[in-house]
N, C-alpha and C positions, 0 to 999 in steps of 0.2 A: 504493500500501499505506499509507503513511505519512497521508497523507489521509484516508483506510477509517478508521484506526486512532482517527485524533485525531477523526474526528467521532464513531466509534462512541462513546469515550468524554466522547464533549461537555466537551474542552479549553476549546473557547471559551466557552463558556457558563459553565465556571466557572473559567477567567480562568487558565489553567495550560497549559504548551505538554511538550514529550517531556522536553528536559533536565530542568527541572524536577521531573514525573512521575517519572524516572529515579534523580536525585540521591535522591525522598524515599525510592524502592523499596529504594535501598541502605543508604540511614540506617538503614529500618524496620530491614532485614535486621541489617547487623553489630549492630543495638541488641539483636536477640534471639537470634543466635543460637547464642549460650551455651545455649540450649537443646538443643542438637540435645547435648549434653555433660554435662549435667544430669540431662535425662532419664534416660539412660542408666543413670546413677552411682544416682538415687531407686529405680528401680521393679529395679535389678539387686539390691538388696538380699532381693527375695521367690525370687530363683533365676531370674530371666527372663534369656533370654540379651543378653549389651550390645550387641552388633554388632546382633542383628533390633531391638530400639529403638531403636536410634539410625538404623538405613534407615527405622524405620516411622516415626520421629518425622518425618522430612525429610520420605519420600511422600507421608503424610497433611499436614502443614504447606502441600506442594508444591499439592497436591487442595484446600486450604481456602480457600488465597491467589486458585487459580484461578478458583474457583467466588465467592468473594466479589467477585472485580474483575470476572468477566466476567460475572456475572449482578443483582449489587446496584452495582457501578459505583458503590463505597468504598475508599477509601485504607486500610484493616483489613486484618490479615492476623490468620490463626488458626495456634494451634498448640498443643502439651499444657498444659494449664492448672498453674501452678505453684500448690503450696499441696493442689490436689486430687491430685496424683499423688503427695504426701508421703501423704495422706489413704488411696487406692488400696493403698502400699506397707506405712506401719507400724501402721495403723488396722486397715484389710482382711486384710490377708495375714499381716503379723507378729503384728496385736493379736487378730482375731479367729481365725485359725488357721486361714483362708478360701485354699484354694489359689489362685494368681496364674489358673491357666485359667479356675478359678469367677469368680475378679475381673472377669477380662475380660469375662466371657459376661455378667456384671452389666452392666458396662459400657454392653455393648450392647444389651440389654434397655432398662435405661434411655433409648438413644441412639434405639432404635423409639419410644417414649411421647414423648420430644422430639419426634422428626419430627412426629406423631401431632395434639402439643399446639398444634408452627407450622402446621398445614397447615387446623386447626380457629379456627386466628387467634387463638387462647387467648393468647399471648406479647406477638403485638402488642396487643391489646387493655389489657393490662396495662402497657406501655409507654407508652401513649398516654394511661392515665389516672393516672399521674404528674404532680404538679402543676410546673408552669415550677420552682420555687421549688427543689425535690429536686434538677432535673433536673439545675438548675444546682450545687447543693452536694456531689449525685454527680461532677462533673465536679471539681470543686476537691479533693472527696476522695481523689480519685484521684490529683489532684495535688499533694495532699502523700502519697499512699500510694507512688508510685514515684520524689519526690524522698529520701524515706528510705530506701529499699532504694537508691537511687542513690548515697546517703553513708553510707551499712552496707558496701557492697559497696567503694565506694573507701577505706575506711577513715576518714571523717571523723569518723566515731562509731563507737563500742561499746560492747558492754553492761555493765554496772557491778555489784556486787550491793547497790551503798549506793545509788546515783540512776536505775535500770535504765539508764540512756543515759549515756555521756559523751563528750567530746572524744576522737579517736581517737591515740592517738601519733604526734607527728611526728618521731621516732627510726626513723621504718619507710619505706624508700623511694618503696614501691609509693604508700604514702600521697601524696608529694608530687606525685608523675605523678599522681594524678588534681587535686592543687590546680596544677600545669601545664593541664591539660588544664582542668580549670574556667574558669579565669581565663583563657586564652585566648578558648574560647568565649562567656564573657563578653563583653570587647572586641572578638570580630567581632559578636558580635548587640549589639551595643549600637550599633557603625559600620555595623548592617544590611547587611552581607553575605551575597551567597546564600549561602543551604549552610553558614552558619556554624558550624551541631554538626558534619555530617558534615569540615564542614574539622577543627576542631576535635581528633574524633574521629583522623585520620588523622595530623593531627599528634602527635597524642599515641601513636598507637601506633610511630611510628617514633622517637618521643624513646626510648620503650618497650626498643626493639629497640639501639640505637644505647649506650644506658647498661648491656644486659644487664637489666633488670628484667623482661624481657618476651622469653624464650626463642626464638630463633631455628628455625624449621621445621628438622627434618632430611632432609625431602622434599615434596615439591609436591602430590605425586599419589598416592593409594590406589585400591585396589579397594573396590567398595561392599559391604561385611557381606550374609550371605544375612536371608534373612528366614524362610526354611525351620524354624527355632523355634519363631516365632510365629503365621506366617500361619492365619491360618482355626480358631485355636485357643478363641476365642469362640462361634464356630456351635456347635464337638464341646460344649461345655460347657453351653449352655443346658440341658439338664436337670438340671444338676445344682442348679442354683435350684429348691428342693423345700421350704425352711425358712421359719419367721416369719424367723429373721436376717439374712437372706440377701433375702429381700422389705426390710427393712429399708435393704441394703448400697445395693441397686438405688435404692428412693427417695431415701436420702441422694446416691447420685451424681445424680439425678435435679433435686432440689432448689436441691442446691451447685451447682450447672452453670449450673440453669435462672438464677439471682438472680446468680450472677457475670457470667456473658455479657451479661446485659441493662442489670447496669450499668456494664462497662465500655464496651457500644453507645453508649447514652446518655452516660457521658462523653465517647470519644473524636465523638460527632457535635456534641456542645456546643461542642468544639475545634476543631471545623473548619467550623462555622455549616452546618449542616443544618438544623439544628431552626425548624421553620418554625410557626408558630401555635401549638406548645407539641407538635409532630408530627414524626418524623422519616422525611421520604419514602421507600420501598422499605423500610421497615423489614423490611418481611415474605422478601424477599429473602434479606434481610443473614441474619435468624432461618434461612429455609432452609440458607443455605448454615453454617453451625455446627454446625448439629442434625445436617445429612446429615455433614460432614467427624467428627463425635465415632460415626457409625457405621463409617465405612470406618475408621478411627486403631482401635477396637476389633478390625475384623478385621482389621486390619495388625500389631495386637500392638501398643495402647499405652493410655495413661490416657484419661479426658476429654479434646479439645478445645476451644477454646472462642477465642472475639476474644482476641487479645493484646494489654495494652497499654502495649506499646514500641510500637506501631503510630506514637504520638501523637510521636515523633521526626520520623517521615515528617510528619506532619499540619503539625509543626512547622516545617520547610522548606520547607514551599509542596506538600506531596502533596494533592490532592483528587477524585480520580480512583481507579477499580478498576485505571489501568494499573500507579500505584506496588504495588496487591496481588500485581497480577500481575508485574512485576518481581520480587519476594520469594519468589515461588513459585518460578521459573525457578532464581536462585539458591539456594534451599534443593535441588532436585534436582542441579546443579553443585556443592551444596556434601558432597551425598554423598560426591563422587569429589576434591575436596579438601580433607578434612578435618582433614590436619595443615597446610595454611594459616589451618586457621582458629583453630589454639590460639592467636596473637596478638591477636584479640580478646580481652583479659583484663575484668573486673569492672573494672580501671582507666578502662579504656579508654570503657568504656559509664555508666561512674559518671557524669559531667562532663555526658555530653545527658540522662541522666534529670534532674537536680537542674537546668536549664536548661527541660525540658520541663515539671516542676513548679511553677514558675514561669508559664508562660504558660500552663496548665492552670487555674491559681490566680485566673484573670482573670474565669474564669465567675462566680464572688463577688461580683462587684459585681452581680449579678440577683436575689440574693437578698434579701427583702424583713426585712432587718436590726433594723428601727424597729419592726416586732410581733412580738412577743415570742413569741406560739403557734405563730410559724411560724419564728424564726429556732430556738428550743432544738431544735428537733426537725431541722431542719438543719445547724448545730453539731455535734449528736451525731451525725449520719449524717457530716459533714467531718473529726471526731476518731474516731472510732470506724472509719475502715478500717484509717488508717496504727496506731492505738492497739492494736485485735484482728489486725494483720497479715493481713486477710480482707476485699476488696470488700464481700463477702456478706454478712459481719456488719456490718458499717459500716448497712447500708442498711436489715437485718434491726433495727437500735439504732432508726433514725431513724423510719423508718415506725411501728414497736410505738409510738412515743412523740408519734408528728402528731395522731391521731386523739385520744389524752388533754387535749393541752394546747387542739385546735381547741374539745374539746368544755365544760371551762374556761373558754375563752375565750368560749360560749355561743354559738361561730361550729359547731357539731354538723352542722349541718345542710349545710355548703359539703363538705363531706367524703364523698368520691363513695362509693357502697357497694363497688364496688372497693377502694376504698382500707383502708374496715373490714376487707372481705374479705383482704386482704392483711395487715394486723394481725395478725389470728390464724393463716394462714400464716407469718408467723413469728415464733410464739412456739410455733407447733408444732414448726418448721425447729430452731430454738436448743436446744430439747428433744432433739429425735434428734439432732442434733449434738453435742452433750454427755453422748450415752447410749452 
């Protein structure tokens, strides 16, 4: 049995083993488990049942991870996309006064278009057309983005009216918990201890519970909340999408998810070393996994699903095959019964891991031709655009709009592919729609 699994996932070819892949899966899950609690809180403002959202998020994530692991053999987890869930709740439902039932139908319709574009291999062609310099910049940009998230979640930085951001308060106990976890992880990583990031998170959680900074769970096991309030609602409200406003909503769901997921996949593939000759092997299978999961998630009752950037934590500890994603999927299923225990995984526990992963992903920036300004400028805009706009998709859009302009100015316009010119136009439209 074990030999068959190792052969299927090609452990030998990818220089990995059961122990490494399992630790990678646990690390990824611990890094992203917060989504089980954040997603219900975000979508709950629409009037949706939080218990149903919790279960829908867990089961859709498990489905996506199994699909990504078994079909694509990538160590990339899938779950509800942050930012897009906020767009769903605050912009569409509360802002546009669209019912959450109709909004879910919009997600389903967008996912069907997503699947069609994937089947036509249009998404794969777009990803293959991205120059190597930009694949490297996207990887580095995602590293800065998640490091920024980690520093903010851990209390190391905070918002400021005067300077936009500033150093967080050192008089808060949880901030010191983040600092402890970061120092431990830095030391373990420097000593090249296997599973350093995961060990750092475990020690951080233990210290938090011992000091009372992380409350102990009151119980270990709880029942799985019912899916009844949201299950199948998307299908029964497809007919509600009958106005220009709702068509724009569907297109926005499609565009944001399209570029957010594409950027995340490119960045994670860059980190894992999968990119060969500027192509990602079997990328089509990964795209089928995420587009199918988006459809299933909408039927179960949650906002758009996509490749999760915290998968980088598992890749950082050695995850290189789909078995890592399968482990994450199993833990999502188990998580529906052990939700009280998951409360000990606070943002201070995961923050150090995100910061360390940011360091590792920034290494891809060495592959950008910084000495050539016409390439360096749009790559830099892509790089800083992600954390500064708090959006992977927006960072990509800003950089890709700039690229043809600088290349034409440098009299290298003929080197820009037709696809990249087309993407620049699409991104202009994308940003216009997103800001209206």
